[in-house]
C-alpha positions as CSV (number, residue, x, y, z in Angstrom):
1,M,0.0,0.0,0.0
2,K,1.4,3.3,-1.1
3,I,0.4,6.5,0.7
4,R,0.3,9.8,-1.1
5,Y,-0.4,13.3,0.2
6,D,-3.6,14.7,-1.4
7,L,-2.4,18.3,-1.4
8,F,-5.0,19.5,-3.8
9,G,-7.8,17.9,-1.9
10,L,-6.4,19.5,1.3
11,E,-6.3,23.0,-0.2
12,T,-9.6,23.0,-2.2
13,G,-11.8,20.8,0.0
14,G,-12.4,23.3,2.7
15,E,-13.1,26.2,0.4
16,V,-15.4,24.2,-1.9
17,R,-17.3,22.7,1.0
18,S,-17.8,26.3,2.3
19,F,-19.4,27.2,-1.0
20,K,-21.6,24.1,-1.0
21,S,-22.8,24.6,2.5
22,K,-23.9,28.2,1.8
23,W,-25.3,27.8,-1.6
24,P,-28.5,29.7,-0.8
25,L,-26.4,32.7,0.3
26,W,-24.4,32.6,-2.9
27,A,-27.5,32.2,-5.0
28,S,-29.1,35.2,-3.4
29,F,-25.8,37.1,-4.0
30,A,-26.0,36.1,-7.7
31,F,-29.6,37.2,-7.9
32,V,-28.7,40.7,-6.5
33,L,-25.9,40.9,-9.1
34,L,-28.4,40.0,-11.8
35,L,-30.8,42.7,-10.7
36,G,-27.9,45.2,-10.8
37,G,-26.9,44.1,-14.3
38,L,-30.5,44.5,-15.5
39,Y,-30.7,48.0,-13.9
40,L,-27.5,49.1,-15.6
41,L,-28.7,47.8,-19.0
42,R,-31.9,49.6,-18.6
43,E,-30.0,52.8,-17.7
44,G,-28.1,52.7,-21.0
45,A,-25.1,50.4,-20.4
46,T,-24.2,48.1,-23.3
47,P,-23.8,44.3,-23.0
48,E,-20.1,44.7,-23.6
49,S,-19.9,47.0,-20.6
50,I,-21.6,44.5,-18.4
51,F,-19.3,41.7,-19.6
52,A,-16.3,44.0,-19.0
53,I,-17.4,44.7,-15.5
54,A,-17.9,41.0,-14.8
55,G,-14.4,40.2,-16.2
56,L,-12.7,42.9,-14.2
57,A,-14.6,41.8,-11.1
58,A,-13.5,38.2,-11.6
59,G,-9.9,39.3,-11.9
60,G,-10.2,41.6,-8.9
61,I,-11.7,38.9,-6.7
62,A,-8.9,36.4,-7.8
63,F,-6.3,39.0,-6.9
64,F,-7.7,40.0,-3.5
65,Y,-8.6,36.4,-2.6
66,A,-5.0,35.2,-3.3
67,M,-3.5,38.2,-1.6
68,A,-5.7,37.6,1.5
69,H,-4.5,34.0,1.7
70,A,-0.9,35.1,1.3
71,A,-1.3,37.7,4.0
72,S,-3.0,35.3,6.5
73,L,-0.5,32.5,6.2
74,R,1.8,34.1,8.7
75,T,-0.8,34.0,11.4
76,N,-2.4,30.7,10.4
77,P,-2.3,28.3,13.3
78,F,-1.5,25.4,10.9
79,R,1.5,27.2,9.4
80,E,4.2,25.1,10.9
81,W,2.3,21.9,10.3
82,W,1.8,22.9,6.6
83,L,5.5,23.7,6.1
84,T,6.7,20.4,7.6
85,L,4.7,18.2,5.2
86,P,7.2,15.8,3.6
87,V,6.8,17.3,0.1
88,S,8.8,20.0,-1.7
89,R,7.9,23.6,-1.1
90,T,7.4,24.0,-4.8
91,K,4.6,21.4,-4.6
92,L,3.1,23.1,-1.6
93,V,3.0,26.5,-3.4
94,R,1.7,24.9,-6.6
95,A,-1.1,23.2,-4.7
96,K,-2.0,26.4,-2.9
97,M,-2.1,28.5,-6.1
98,V,-4.0,25.9,-8.1
99,S,-6.6,25.7,-5.3
100,L,-6.9,29.5,-5.3
101,L,-7.3,29.4,-9.1
102,I,-10.1,26.8,-8.9
103,V,-12.1,28.7,-6.4
104,S,-11.5,32.0,-8.3
105,G,-12.5,30.2,-11.5
106,L,-15.9,29.1,-10.0
107,I,-16.5,32.7,-9.0
108,G,-15.5,34.0,-12.4
109,I,-17.8,31.6,-14.1
110,A,-20.6,32.8,-11.9
111,F,-20.0,36.4,-12.8
112,W,-19.9,35.6,-16.5
113,L,-23.1,33.6,-16.3
114,V,-24.9,36.4,-14.5
115,A,-23.7,39.0,-17.1
116,T,-24.8,36.7,-19.9
117,L,-28.2,36.1,-18.3
118,A,-28.7,39.8,-17.7
119,A,-28.0,40.6,-21.4
120,I,-30.3,37.9,-22.7
121,I,-33.2,38.8,-20.4
122,S,-32.9,42.4,-21.5
123,L,-33.1,41.4,-25.1
124,L,-36.0,39.0,-24.6
125,F,-38.2,41.5,-22.7
126,G,-37.1,44.5,-24.8
127,E,-36.9,46.7,-21.7
128,T,-33.4,48.0,-22.5
129,S,-31.7,50.9,-24.1
130,I,-28.8,48.9,-25.5
131,G,-29.7,50.0,-29.0
132,A,-28.8,47.8,-31.9
133,A,-27.7,44.8,-29.9
134,T,-28.9,41.4,-31.3
135,P,-28.8,37.9,-30.0
136,G,-25.8,37.2,-32.3
137,S,-23.8,40.2,-31.0
138,V,-24.6,39.3,-27.4
139,L,-23.4,35.7,-27.9
140,T,-20.3,36.9,-29.7
141,A,-19.5,39.3,-26.8
142,A,-20.2,36.5,-24.3
143,G,-17.7,34.2,-26.0
144,A,-15.0,36.8,-26.2
145,Y,-15.4,37.8,-22.6
146,A,-15.5,34.2,-21.5
147,L,-12.0,33.9,-22.9
148,F,-11.0,37.1,-21.2
149,T,-12.3,35.9,-17.9
150,V,-10.4,32.6,-18.2
151,A,-7.2,34.5,-19.1
152,I,-7.3,37.1,-16.3
153,L,-7.8,34.6,-13.4
154,P,-4.2,33.2,-13.5
155,L,-2.8,36.7,-13.6
156,G,-5.0,37.8,-10.7
157,V,-4.1,34.8,-8.5
158,S,-0.3,35.1,-9.4
159,L,-0.1,38.8,-8.6
160,G,-2.1,38.4,-5.4
161,F,0.0,35.4,-4.1
162,L,3.2,37.2,-5.0
163,L,2.6,39.2,-1.8
164,L,4.1,36.3,0.2
165,W,7.4,37.0,-1.5
166,M,7.5,40.7,-0.5
167,Y,8.0,40.3,3.2
168,G,11.8,39.9,3.4
169,G,14.7,42.2,2.9
170,L,14.6,45.0,0.4
171,R,11.7,43.2,-1.4
172,R,9.4,44.9,1.1
173,Y,9.8,48.1,-0.8
174,L,8.3,46.5,-3.8
175,L,5.0,46.9,-2.0
176,I,5.0,50.5,-3.1
177,P,4.9,49.9,-6.9
178,Y,2.8,46.8,-6.1
179,L,-0.1,49.2,-5.4
180,F,-0.2,50.1,-9.1
181,V,-1.7,46.6,-9.7
182,L,-4.9,48.0,-8.2
183,F,-5.3,50.8,-10.9
184,P,-7.1,48.7,-13.5
185,F,-9.9,48.1,-11.0
186,G,-10.6,51.8,-11.2
187,L,-12.0,51.2,-14.8
188,F,-15.4,50.1,-13.5
189,V,-16.9,53.6,-14.0
190,I,-15.2,54.2,-17.3
191,V,-16.4,51.0,-19.0
192,L,-20.0,51.9,-18.2
193,D,-19.7,54.8,-20.7
194,S,-21.8,53.9,-23.7
195,G,-20.1,56.4,-25.9
196,E,-18.3,55.3,-29.1
197,A,-14.9,56.4,-27.8
198,V,-15.1,53.8,-25.0
199,Q,-17.2,51.0,-26.7
200,K,-14.6,50.5,-29.5
201,W,-12.2,49.3,-26.9
202,L,-14.8,46.9,-25.5
203,A,-15.6,45.3,-28.9
204,P,-15.2,41.4,-29.1
205,E,-12.3,41.6,-31.5
206,A,-10.4,44.0,-29.2
207,V,-11.2,41.7,-26.2
208,L,-9.7,38.7,-28.0
209,V,-6.4,40.6,-28.3
210,Y,-6.6,41.6,-24.6
211,S,-7.2,37.9,-23.8
212,L,-4.0,36.8,-25.6
213,I,-1.9,39.5,-23.9
214,V,-3.4,38.9,-20.4
215,G,-3.1,35.1,-20.9
216,A,0.5,35.4,-21.8
217,A,1.2,37.7,-18.9
218,G,-0.6,35.3,-16.5
219,S,1.4,32.3,-17.7
220,V,4.7,34.2,-17.1
221,M,3.5,35.5,-13.7
222,Y,2.3,32.1,-12.6
223,R,5.7,30.6,-13.2
224,L,7.5,33.6,-11.7
225,T,5.4,33.6,-8.6
226,R,5.7,29.9,-8.0
227,A,9.5,30.1,-8.4
228,V,10.2,33.1,-6.1
229,V,7.6,32.2,-3.5
230,S,9.0,28.6,-3.3
231,S,12.6,29.7,-3.0
232,Q,12.4,32.9,-0.9
233,G,8.8,33.5,0.3
234,M,8.5,30.1,2.0
235,S,11.9,30.6,3.7
236,D,10.7,33.9,5.1
237,L,7.4,32.3,6.1
238,A,9.2,29.5,8.0
239,A,11.5,32.0,9.8
240,F,8.7,34.3,10.8
241,R,7.8,34.6,14.4
242,I,5.1,36.8,16.0
243,G,6.8,40.0,17.0
244,D,9.3,40.0,14.2
245,V,7.3,42.5,12.3
246,A,8.2,45.2,14.9
247,K,11.9,44.5,14.4
248,S,11.8,44.3,10.6
249,W,10.6,47.9,10.1
250,R,11.4,51.2,11.7
251,E,10.0,51.6,15.2
252,P,6.7,53.5,15.4
253,R,6.9,57.2,15.7
254,K,7.4,58.4,19.2
255,R,4.5,60.8,18.9
256,A,2.1,57.9,18.3
257,E,3.6,55.9,21.2
258,T,3.5,58.8,23.6
259,K,-0.1,59.6,22.8
260,I,-1.3,56.1,23.2
261,G,0.8,55.5,26.3
262,H,-0.7,58.6,27.9
263,F,-4.0,56.7,28.6
264,T,-4.4,55.2,32.1
265,P,-7.2,53.4,33.8
266,E,-8.3,56.7,35.3
267,T,-8.8,58.2,31.8
268,G,-11.9,56.3,31.0
269,R,-12.6,52.8,29.8
270,F,-13.9,53.8,26.3
271,R,-10.9,56.0,25.7
272,I,-8.6,53.1,26.7
273,L,-10.4,50.8,24.3
274,Y,-10.2,53.3,21.5
275,A,-6.5,53.9,22.2
276,Y,-5.9,50.1,22.0
277,E,-7.9,49.8,18.7
278,R,-6.3,52.9,17.3
279,S,-2.7,51.8,18.2
280,R,-2.7,49.0,15.6
281,Y,-3.6,51.4,12.8
282,A,-1.2,54.1,14.2
283,Y,1.6,51.5,14.1
284,A,0.7,50.5,10.5
285,T,0.7,54.1,9.3
286,S,4.1,54.7,10.9
287,L,5.9,52.0,8.9
288,R,8.4,53.3,6.4
289,P,6.8,51.9,3.2
290,V,3.4,53.2,4.3
291,I,4.9,56.6,5.0
292,I,6.4,56.7,1.5
293,I,3.1,55.7,-0.1
294,L,1.1,58.3,1.9
295,R,3.6,61.1,1.2
296,S,3.7,60.2,-2.5
297,L,-0.1,60.4,-2.6
298,A,0.0,63.7,-0.9
299,V,2.3,65.1,-3.5
300,L,0.1,63.7,-6.3
301,L,-3.0,65.2,-4.8
302,A,-1.3,68.6,-4.3
303,V,-0.3,68.6,-8.0
304,A,-3.8,67.5,-9.0
305,G,-5.3,70.3,-6.9
306,Y,-3.0,72.8,-8.6
307,F,-4.0,71.9,-12.1
308,S,-7.7,71.4,-11.3
309,F,-7.9,74.9,-9.6
310,G,-10.7,76.9,-11.1
311,S,-12.3,73.9,-12.8
312,R,-15.5,73.0,-11.0
313,E,-15.8,69.6,-12.8
314,G,-12.1,68.7,-12.2
315,T,-12.0,69.7,-8.5
316,V,-15.3,67.9,-7.7
317,G,-14.2,64.8,-9.6
318,L,-10.9,64.8,-7.7
319,V,-12.6,65.2,-4.3
320,T,-15.3,62.6,-5.2
321,A,-12.6,60.0,-6.1
322,L,-10.9,60.6,-2.8
323,M,-14.1,60.3,-0.9
324,I,-15.0,57.1,-2.8
325,F,-11.7,55.5,-1.8
326,A,-12.3,56.5,1.8
327,F,-15.8,55.1,1.7
328,I,-14.7,51.8,0.3
329,G,-11.7,51.6,2.6
330,T,-13.8,52.2,5.7
331,N,-16.3,49.5,4.8
332,I,-13.6,46.9,3.8
333,M,-12.0,47.4,7.2
334,C,-15.3,47.3,9.1
335,S,-16.5,44.2,7.3
336,L,-13.2,42.3,7.9
337,S,-12.4,43.6,11.4
338,N,-14.1,40.7,13.2
339,V,-13.5,37.8,10.8
340,L,-9.8,37.9,10.0
341,P,-7.9,34.9,11.5
342,E,-5.7,37.1,13.7
343,Q,-8.8,38.9,15.0
344,R,-10.7,35.7,15.8
345,A,-7.6,34.4,17.6
346,R,-7.9,37.2,20.2
347,L,-11.6,37.4,20.2
348,T,-12.1,35.6,23.5
349,W,-9.6,37.9,25.3
350,W,-11.2,40.9,23.7
351,L,-14.7,40.0,24.8
352,M,-13.5,39.5,28.4
353,F,-12.8,43.2,28.8
354,P,-15.0,44.5,31.7
355,V,-17.0,46.8,29.5
356,G,-20.2,46.4,27.5
357,R,-20.1,45.0,24.0
358,K,-21.5,48.2,22.5
359,K,-18.5,50.1,23.8
360,L,-16.2,47.4,22.5
361,L,-17.6,47.5,19.0
362,L,-18.0,51.3,19.0
363,A,-14.3,51.7,19.9
364,R,-13.3,49.4,17.0
365,V,-15.6,51.3,14.5
366,A,-14.4,54.6,15.8
367,A,-10.7,53.6,15.4
368,I,-11.3,52.5,11.8
369,W,-13.3,55.6,10.9
370,T,-10.7,57.9,12.4
371,T,-7.8,56.2,10.7
372,V,-9.3,56.3,7.2
373,Y,-10.7,59.8,7.4
374,R,-7.6,61.3,8.9
375,I,-5.9,60.2,5.7
376,A,-8.8,61.4,3.6
377,F,-9.0,64.8,5.2
378,A,-5.2,65.2,4.9
379,G,-5.6,64.5,1.2
380,L,-8.2,67.2,1.0
381,L,-5.8,69.6,2.7
382,C,-3.2,68.7,0.0
383,I,-5.7,69.5,-2.7
384,I,-6.5,72.8,-1.1
385,A,-2.8,73.5,-0.7
386,G,-2.2,72.9,-4.4
387,G,-5.1,75.2,-5.3
388,A,-3.7,77.9,-2.9
389,V,-0.4,77.8,-4.8
390,R,-2.3,78.2,-8.1
391,Y,-4.2,81.1,-6.6
392,A,-1.0,82.8,-5.5
393,V,0.4,82.4,-9.0
394,N,-2.7,83.6,-10.9
395,G,-3.9,86.2,-8.3
396,H,-7.6,85.5,-8.8
397,Y,-10.2,82.7,-8.8
398,P,-11.9,82.2,-12.2
399,G,-15.2,80.7,-10.9
400,D,-17.8,81.4,-8.3
401,A,-15.9,80.7,-5.1
402,K,-18.9,80.6,-2.8
403,S,-20.9,78.2,-5.0
404,D,-17.9,76.0,-5.6
405,A,-17.1,75.8,-1.9
406,E,-20.7,74.9,-1.1
407,L,-20.6,72.1,-3.7
408,L,-17.4,70.7,-2.4
409,A,-18.6,70.8,1.2
410,Y,-21.8,69.0,0.2
411,T,-19.8,66.3,-1.6
412,V,-17.6,65.7,1.3
413,L,-20.4,65.8,3.8
414,F,-22.7,63.4,1.8
415,Y,-20.0,60.8,1.4
416,V,-18.9,61.0,5.1
417,V,-22.5,60.6,6.3
418,L,-23.2,57.7,4.0
419,S,-19.9,56.0,4.8
420,T,-20.6,56.3,8.6
421,L,-24.0,54.8,8.2
422,F,-22.7,51.9,6.2
423,A,-19.9,51.4,8.8
424,F,-22.5,50.8,11.5
425,L,-24.8,48.8,9.2
426,L,-22.0,46.3,8.5
427,Q,-21.7,45.6,12.2
428,V,-24.9,43.4,11.8
429,Q,-22.5,40.8,10.4
430,S,-22.4,38.7,13.6
431,Y,-26.2,38.7,13.8
432,T,-26.3,36.9,10.4
433,L,-24.9,33.8,12.2
434,R,-28.2,33.7,14.2
435,N,-30.8,34.8,11.7
436,R,-30.9,33.5,8.2
437,V,-33.1,36.3,6.9
438,I,-30.7,38.9,8.1
439,A,-27.9,36.8,6.5
440,Y,-29.6,37.2,3.1
441,L,-30.2,40.9,3.7
442,Y,-26.6,41.4,4.6
443,I,-25.6,40.6,1.0
444,P,-27.1,43.7,-0.6
445,I,-25.8,45.8,2.3
446,L,-22.3,44.5,1.6
447,I,-22.6,44.9,-2.1
448,G,-24.1,48.4,-1.6
449,S,-21.0,49.4,0.4
450,Y,-19.0,49.1,-2.9
451,W,-21.7,50.1,-5.4
452,V,-23.4,53.0,-3.7
453,P,-20.4,55.4,-3.8
454,T,-20.2,55.2,-7.6
455,A,-24.0,55.3,-7.9
456,V,-24.0,58.6,-5.9
457,S,-21.4,60.0,-8.3
458,N,-23.5,59.0,-11.3
459,R,-27.0,59.8,-10.1
460,L,-26.7,62.6,-7.5
461,I,-23.4,64.4,-7.7
462,N,-23.4,64.3,-11.5
463,D,-22.7,66.8,-14.3
464,E,-26.1,68.4,-14.0
465,M,-25.7,69.1,-10.3
466,I,-22.1,70.3,-10.8
467,A,-23.4,72.8,-13.4
468,A,-26.4,73.9,-11.4
469,G,-24.9,73.9,-7.9
470,V,-26.4,72.6,-4.6
471,G,-30.1,73.3,-4.2
472,S,-32.9,72.4,-1.8
473,Y,-33.3,69.0,-3.6
474,Q,-29.8,67.9,-2.7
475,W,-30.1,69.0,0.9
476,T,-33.4,67.2,1.1
477,I,-31.8,64.0,-0.1
478,L,-29.1,64.3,2.5
479,L,-31.6,64.8,5.2
480,A,-33.7,61.8,4.1
481,V,-30.5,59.7,4.1
482,I,-29.8,60.7,7.7
483,V,-33.4,60.3,8.9
484,I,-33.9,56.9,7.3
485,G,-30.4,55.5,7.7
486,T,-29.7,56.4,11.3
487,P,-32.3,54.2,12.9
488,L,-31.3,51.3,10.6
489,A,-27.6,51.8,11.4
490,V,-28.2,52.0,15.1
491,A,-30.4,48.9,15.1
492,A,-27.8,46.9,13.1
493,F,-25.1,48.0,15.4
494,F,-27.0,47.0,18.5
495,A,-27.9,43.6,17.0
496,G,-24.2,43.0,16.0
497,A,-22.9,44.0,19.5
498,K,-25.4,41.6,21.1
499,T,-24.2,38.6,19.1
500,L,-20.5,39.3,18.9
501,H,-19.9,36.0,20.8
502,L,-21.1,34.0,17.8
503,F,-17.8,34.8,16.0
504,L,-16.2,32.4,18.5
505,V,-17.8,29.5,16.6
506,D,-15.8,28.5,13.6
507,P,-18.1,26.9,11.1
508,K,-15.3,25.7,8.9
509,A,-13.6,23.9,11.8
510,Q,-16.9,22.1,12.5
511,Q,-17.3,21.1,8.9
512,R,-13.7,19.8,8.8
513,S,-14.2,17.7,12.0
514,A,-17.6,16.3,10.8
515,S,-16.5,15.5,7.2
516,K,-14.3,12.6,6.1
517,E,-13.3,14.8,3.2
518,G,-10.9,16.7,5.5
519,R,-8.4,13.8,5.5
520,L,-5.0,14.5,4.2
521,L,-3.7,10.9,3.8
522,R,-5.4,8.7,1.3
523,K,-4.8,5.2,-0.1
524,R,-4.1,4.6,-3.7
């Protein structure tokens, strides 16, 4: 009897079982995406635009999914066990990457099917403004974008998993240009433009060329990632110990340490909790690569503010983009703050603090909000500084200063209010483990946290409003959002705080212990 190690079964089994056990949740998620696709088609988007969004989303999910796995390997409790399996590290990395590719492929297929179904339904019912689209053109576009989706997945997984190689030595500074990988995901708004200037780049014949280029790049990146992660990334992973991070980068700024160390038990329990939550983000923003990134962004924003000075459309577009990034960043951190492996590992200790759970959760949300919006407001100051320099050079402001200031203030205020409400709404996440109906409702809330900022830019703070200025209608919309959203956000926050302890239950661990498919050794 010969025993082999079923590495692929080990890597893919848990993830696939997780999808199988929650198929109603994923089905409802697909249904929400279908409704979104139908809405976009009805509003003037073309089938090619919908397919392009689906392809970019598939590549983005593959990238972030692989990057999250690479980032979590250091704190994975089975890290040492995994590294000591009697197989080569190349095989370990290959099994991990192939499993990530399989799961990402399933998600990519689902996105493509939803896009195809949305385009076909729109054609059948005729309730669409996609113009001269025919069944033949839709099927041709579907075929071309199916090839593009298949081609982009290996590239996304390879780029995401490459993060594991960037932890050691001078390779850490590659994290700065690594951020440029995220830029293509900013094309979502652009590809929705139904104008001829954009649509010619989304035609099936152009997509076939993209597929060949992306496929070739993915093949090269897959081999490169597998080689460098196997040789250097795995060695860094094996040598890593908790606490080494503090030694591998410059020590946190003394100002941050002094401020956090100032809190004592007499200061107040909530302030101590807030200082604890905030200290993690304060440390992260004090690391040298992060400082370089933030200062580079500050310079870019100041330059952009200089050149957009006097242009209402340019300045509002710049501020809107900054607020959208802050909105999405806040919601990503809020949705992941209680479910990441390192957070779950200290959850028992965290819940034992002698304070109410509402204060615990509020301190965490406040720390996230403060961290993100300190950076966002600093970016706004950089834009203002660039405009001030331009004003000093020109000596005058070419537009209506009062009207433009009101428009910018409204834009910032609307996004900040909406982002805050969503940050509290997302805290209902723990309650989804108790109530299945809330679990299904959580899906559109989570999707909305990514889709709503762009929708606001397209439907409310659009070209018409920029040209006309802020009126009573816009202020009424903001007031309605506050009046309707505040009770919902508070109720979601209270429900989430009440059921925080449910995060202590690990559904995947229960599935592994109850299923024979979790075995590693198999007979052949």
